[in-house]
GULO-67120 format. One record per residue (C-alpha): residue in one letter; z, y negated, x negated. Coordinates in steps of 0.25 Angstrom, whole numbers, plus 2048, in hexadecimal, padded with zeros to 3 digits. Each point is the difference from the previous one (the first is absolute). Example, Ala and Ser with C-alpha at 12.3 -4.5 7.8 and 13.67 -1.06 7.14 Angstrom:
<rec r="a" c3="81F" c2="812" c1="7CF"/>
<rec r="s" c3="7FE" c2="7F2" c1="7FA"/>
This chain:
<rec r="v" c3="A0B" c2="25D" c1="7C0"/>
<rec r="a" c3="7FC" c2="7F0" c1="801"/>
<rec r="l" c3="807" c2="7F2" c1="7FF"/>
<rec r="e" c3="804" c2="7FA" c1="80D"/>
<rec r="g" c3="7F3" c2="7F8" c1="804"/>
<rec r="g" c3="7F7" c2="806" c1="7F4"/>
<rec r="a" c3="7FA" c2="80B" c1="7F8"/>
<rec r="a" c3="809" c2="809" c1="7F8"/>
<rec r="p" c3="800" c2="7FC" c1="7F1"/>
<rec r="p" c3="7F5" c2="806" c1="7F7"/>
<rec r="a" c3="80A" c2="809" c1="7F9"/>
<rec r="v" c3="806" c2="806" c1="80D"/>
<rec r="s" c3="7F1" c2="802" c1="805"/>
<rec r="l" c3="7FD" c2="808" c1="7F3"/>
<rec r="w" c3="80C" c2="809" c1="801"/>
<rec r="l" c3="7FD" c2="803" c1="80F"/>
<rec r="t" c3="7F2" c2="803" c1="7FD"/>
<rec r="a" c3="804" c2="80A" c1="7F4"/>
<rec r="a" c3="80B" c2="806" c1="80A"/>
<rec r="s" c3="7F5" c2="804" c1="80A"/>
<rec r="e" c3="7F7" c2="806" c1="7F6"/>
<rec r="q" c3="80A" c2="809" c1="7FB"/>
<rec r="g" c3="804" c2="804" c1="80D"/>
<rec r="r" c3="7F2" c2="805" c1="803"/>
<rec r="g" c3="801" c2="808" c1="7F3"/>
<rec r="r" c3="7F7" c2="7F7" c1="7F8"/>
<rec r="s" c3="802" c2="7F8" c1="7F4"/>
<rec r="t" c3="7FD" c2="7F1" c1="801"/>
<rec r="s" c3="7F3" c2="801" c1="7F8"/>
<rec r="g" c3="7FD" c2="80A" c1="80D"/>
<rec r="v" c3="7FE" c2="80D" c1="7F8"/>
<rec r="d" c3="807" c2="80B" c1="807"/>
<rec r="r" c3="80B" c2="807" c1="7F8"/>
<rec r="t" c3="7FC" c2="80E" c1="805"/>
<rec r="v" c3="7F1" c2="800" c1="7FB"/>
<rec r="a" c3="801" c2="7F6" c1="7F4"/>
<rec r="t" c3="7FD" c2="808" c1="7F2"/>
<rec r="d" c3="80C" c2="806" c1="7FA"/>
<rec r="n" c3="7FF" c2="800" c1="7F1"/>
<rec r="g" c3="809" c2="806" c1="7F6"/>
<rec r="v" c3="804" c2="80D" c1="7FB"/>
<rec r="y" c3="7FF" c2="80C" c1="809"/>
<rec r="l" c3="803" c2="80E" c1="802"/>
<rec r="g" c3="7FC" c2="80B" c1="80A"/>
<rec r="g" c3="7FA" c2="80E" c1="801"/>
<rec r="s" c3="7F4" c2="806" c1="806"/>
<rec r="l" c3="7FC" c2="80E" c1="806"/>
<rec r="g" c3="7F3" c2="807" c1="804"/>
<rec r="q" c3="7F6" c2="80A" c1="7FE"/>
<rec r="s" c3="7FA" c2="803" c1="7F2"/>
<rec r="g" c3="7F5" c2="805" c1="7FC"/>
<rec r="v" c3="7F9" c2="809" c1="7F3"/>
<rec r="s" c3="7F3" c2="806" c1="7FD"/>
<rec r="f" c3="7F9" c2="806" c1="7F4"/>
<rec r="d" c3="7F5" c2="80A" c1="7FC"/>
<rec r="e" c3="805" c2="805" c1="7F4"/>
<rec r="a" c3="803" c2="80D" c1="7F8"/>
<rec r="v" c3="80F" c2="804" c1="7FF"/>
<rec r="d" c3="802" c2="80A" c1="7F6"/>
<rec r="g" c3="7F3" c2="807" c1="803"/>
<rec r="i" c3="800" c2="7FD" c1="80F"/>
<rec r="d" c3="7F5" c2="7F8" c1="806"/>
<rec r="a" c3="809" c2="7F7" c1="809"/>
<rec r="d" c3="7FA" c2="7F8" c1="80A"/>
<rec r="f" c3="80D" c2="7FA" c1="805"/>
<rec r="d" c3="802" c2="7F7" c1="80B"/>
<rec r="a" c3="80E" c2="7FD" c1="807"/>
<rec r="s" c3="80A" c2="7F6" c1="806"/>
<rec r="g" c3="80E" c2="7FF" c1="7FF"/>
<rec r="v" c3="80D" c2="7F6" c1="804"/>
<rec r="g" c3="801" c2="7F6" c1="7F5"/>
<rec r="y" c3="80A" c2="7F4" c1="7FF"/>
<rec r="k" c3="802" c2="7F3" c1="7F6"/>
<rec r="l" c3="80A" c2="7F7" c1="7FC"/>
<rec r="i" c3="7FC" c2="7F0" c1="800"/>
<rec r="a" c3="805" c2="7F5" c1="7F7"/>
<rec r="g" c3="7F9" c2="7F4" c1="800"/>
<rec r="w" c3="800" c2="7F1" c1="7FE"/>
<rec r="r" c3="7F7" c2="7F7" c1="809"/>
<rec r="f" c3="802" c2="7F3" c1="7F7"/>
<rec r="l" c3="7F4" c2="7F9" c1="808"/>
<rec r="d" c3="7FB" c2="801" c1="80E"/>
<rec r="w" c3="7F4" c2="806" c1="7FD"/>
<rec r="l" c3="804" c2="80A" c1="7F3"/>
<rec r="s" c3="80B" c2="809" c1="7FD"/>
<rec r="v" c3="802" c2="80B" c1="7F5"/>
<rec r="e" c3="806" c2="80E" c1="805"/>
<rec r="a" c3="805" c2="80C" c1="7F8"/>
<rec r="n" c3="800" c2="80D" c1="807"/>
<rec r="y" c3="806" c2="80F" c1="7FF"/>
<rec r="l" c3="7F7" c2="809" c1="807"/>
<rec r="d" c3="801" c2="80F" c1="803"/>
<rec r="l" c3="7F4" c2="806" c1="807"/>
<rec r="g" c3="807" c2="80B" c1="804"/>
<rec r="s" c3="7FC" c2="810" c1="7FE"/>
<rec r="p" c3="7F1" c2="801" c1="807"/>
<rec r="d" c3="7FB" c2="80E" c1="800"/>
<rec r="d" c3="7F4" c2="809" c1="803"/>
<rec r="n" c3="7FA" c2="80D" c1="7FF"/>
<rec r="v" c3="7F6" c2="802" c1="7F7"/>
<rec r="q" c3="7F8" c2="80D" c1="7FE"/>
<rec r="g" c3="80D" c2="807" c1="807"/>
<rec r="e" c3="80A" c2="7FA" c1="7F7"/>
<rec r="k" c3="809" c2="7F4" c1="805"/>
<rec r="i" c3="800" c2="7F4" c1="7F6"/>
<rec r="e" c3="809" c2="7F5" c1="800"/>
<rec r="t" c3="800" c2="7F2" c1="7F9"/>
<rec r="d" c3="80C" c2="7F7" c1="7FE"/>
<rec r="v" c3="7FB" c2="7F2" c1="7FB"/>
<rec r="s" c3="80A" c2="7F4" c1="7FE"/>
<rec r="g" c3="801" c2="7F4" c1="7F9"/>
<rec r="f" c3="803" c2="7F1" c1="7FD"/>
<rec r="s" c3="7F5" c2="7F4" c1="804"/>
<rec r="l" c3="801" c2="7F2" c1="7FC"/>
<rec r="s" c3="7F6" c2="7F7" c1="80A"/>
<rec r="a" c3="7FC" c2="7F2" c1="801"/>
<rec r="v" c3="800" c2="7FE" c1="811"/>
<rec r="g" c3="7F8" c2="7F4" c1="806"/>
<rec r="f" c3="804" c2="7FD" c1="80E"/>
<rec r="l" c3="7F9" c2="7F7" c1="80B"/>
<rec r="p" c3="80A" c2="7FC" c1="809"/>
<rec r="v" c3="7FB" c2="7FE" c1="80F"/>
<rec r="g" c3="80C" c2="7FB" c1="809"/>
<rec r="p" c3="80B" c2="80D" c1="7FF"/>
<rec r="v" c3="7F6" c2="809" c1="7F9"/>
<rec r="d" c3="7FC" c2="802" c1="7F2"/>
<rec r="l" c3="7F2" c2="807" c1="7FD"/>
<rec r="f" c3="803" c2="804" c1="7F1"/>
<rec r="a" c3="7F7" c2="807" c1="7F5"/>
<rec r="r" c3="806" c2="807" c1="7F4"/>
<rec r="v" c3="7FA" c2="803" c1="7F2"/>
<rec r="g" c3="809" c2="806" c1="7F3"/>
<rec r="a" c3="803" c2="80C" c1="7F9"/>
<rec r="i" c3="808" c2="80C" c1="802"/>
<rec r="d" c3="807" c2="809" c1="7F5"/>
<rec r="w" c3="7FF" c2="80E" c1="807"/>
<rec r="s" c3="804" c2="80F" c1="7FD"/>
<rec r="a" c3="7F9" c2="80B" c1="807"/>
<rec r="d" c3="803" c2="80F" c1="802"/>
<rec r="v" c3="7F6" c2="80B" c1="804"/>
<rec r="t" c3="807" c2="80D" c1="804"/>
<rec r="a" c3="7FC" c2="80E" c1="805"/>
<rec r="r" c3="80D" c2="807" c1="801"/>
<rec r="d" c3="7FA" c2="80E" c1="805"/>
<rec r="l" c3="7F7" c2="800" c1="7F2"/>
<rec r="d" c3="80B" c2="7FA" c1="7F8"/>
<rec r="i" c3="7F7" c2="7F3" c1="7FB"/>
<rec r="r" c3="806" c2="7F4" c1="7FF"/>
<rec r="g" c3="7F8" c2="7F3" c1="7FA"/>
<rec r="s" c3="805" c2="7F2" c1="7FD"/>
<rec r="d" c3="7F9" c2="7F3" c1="7FC"/>
<rec r="d" c3="804" c2="7F2" c1="800"/>
<rec r="g" c3="7FA" c2="7F1" c1="7FD"/>
<rec r="t" c3="7FE" c2="7F3" c1="803"/>
<rec r="d" c3="7F4" c2="7FB" c1="80A"/>
<rec r="f" c3="7FC" c2="7F6" c1="80A"/>
<rec r="t" c3="805" c2="7FE" c1="80F"/>
<rec r="y" c3="7FD" c2="7F7" c1="80A"/>
<rec r="g" c3="801" c2="7FF" c1="810"/>
<rec r="v" c3="800" c2="7F7" c1="80C"/>
<rec r="g" c3="80B" c2="7FE" c1="80C"/>
<rec r="a" c3="806" c2="7F8" c1="80A"/>
<rec r="q" c3="80F" c2="7FC" c1="803"/>
<rec r="f" c3="807" c2="7F9" c1="80A"/>
<rec r="r" c3="80C" c2="7F6" c1="7FE"/>
<rec r="v" c3="80B" c2="7FD" c1="808"/>
<rec r="w" c3="80B" c2="7F7" c1="7F7"/>
<rec r="s" c3="802" c2="808" c1="7F4"/>
<rec r="l" c3="7FA" c2="80E" c1="806"/>
<rec r="s" c3="7F3" c2="804" c1="7FE"/>
<rec r="l" c3="7F9" c2="80C" c1="805"/>
<rec r="r" c3="7F4" c2="805" c1="7F9"/>
<rec r="a" c3="7F6" c2="80B" c1="801"/>
<rec r="e" c3="7F5" c2="802" c1="7F4"/>
<rec r="y" c3="7F6" c2="809" c1="7FA"/>
<rec r="e" c3="801" c2="803" c1="7F1"/>
<rec r="r" c3="7F7" c2="806" c1="7F7"/>
<rec r="f" c3="803" c2="806" c1="7F2"/>
<rec r="d" c3="7F4" c2="802" c1="7F6"/>
<rec r="i" c3="807" c2="80C" c1="7F8"/>
<rec r="s" c3="7F8" c2="807" c1="7F6"/>
<rec r="d" c3="7FA" c2="80E" c1="804"/>
<rec r="a" c3="804" c2="7FD" c1="80F"/>
<rec r="d" c3="7F4" c2="7FC" c1="80A"/>
<rec r="t" c3="80A" c2="7F9" c1="808"/>
<rec r="v" c3="80F" c2="7FE" c1="802"/>
<rec r="d" c3="805" c2="7F7" c1="809"/>
<rec r="l" c3="80C" c2="7FB" c1="809"/>
<rec r="i" c3="7FF" c2="7FB" c1="80F"/>
<rec r="s" c3="80F" c2="7FA" c1="803"/>
<rec r="v" c3="808" c2="7F7" c1="809"/>
<rec r="g" c3="80D" c2="7FB" c1="7FB"/>
<rec r="v" c3="809" c2="7F3" c1="801"/>
<rec r="t" c3="805" c2="7F5" c1="7F5"/>
<rec r="w" c3="80B" c2="7F6" c1="800"/>
<rec r="t" c3="7FF" c2="7F3" c1="7F9"/>
<rec r="f" c3="80C" c2="7FA" c1="7F9"/>
<rec r="l" c3="7FF" c2="7F2" c1="7FD"/>
């Protein structure tokens, strides 16, 4: 658009520039909306492989236990800065079982965790690390021997991961470790999705 014999008025030129930028899916600041950090409240879930190992006596049986199972977690968080969020999870690590001295022993571990999550945005990808605490409960069962033991507590948890952002959707993969007392290793490798509500 131009005046006869001259250039377009400044206001018209500015409008045309903004329209052109939006037509390419970008804001006037040049930030691609599909990869911009999407802060706010988010919900989601993850599914993966859990692992539990310990070496101790369970009602007189020397249990060298090492097993994996299918675990999941439900996610609720608030990303209030580009580089920081707080996140609450409900975790169920499934029912890993192992044969110990000819007897089947099964574990059930679940709990609620609260973590601070730090992000390093790299384009549409976030690298992240978490640190927090988990309030857990655990059962150890040997059904054939009619043995069942239970324990609970609050312990340290930490992990690392990465996620790929597309608008408000994020696809994530992560590794988490739970420093549960009386266990050598309790962990979860998972993949999941979250959706951010602005």
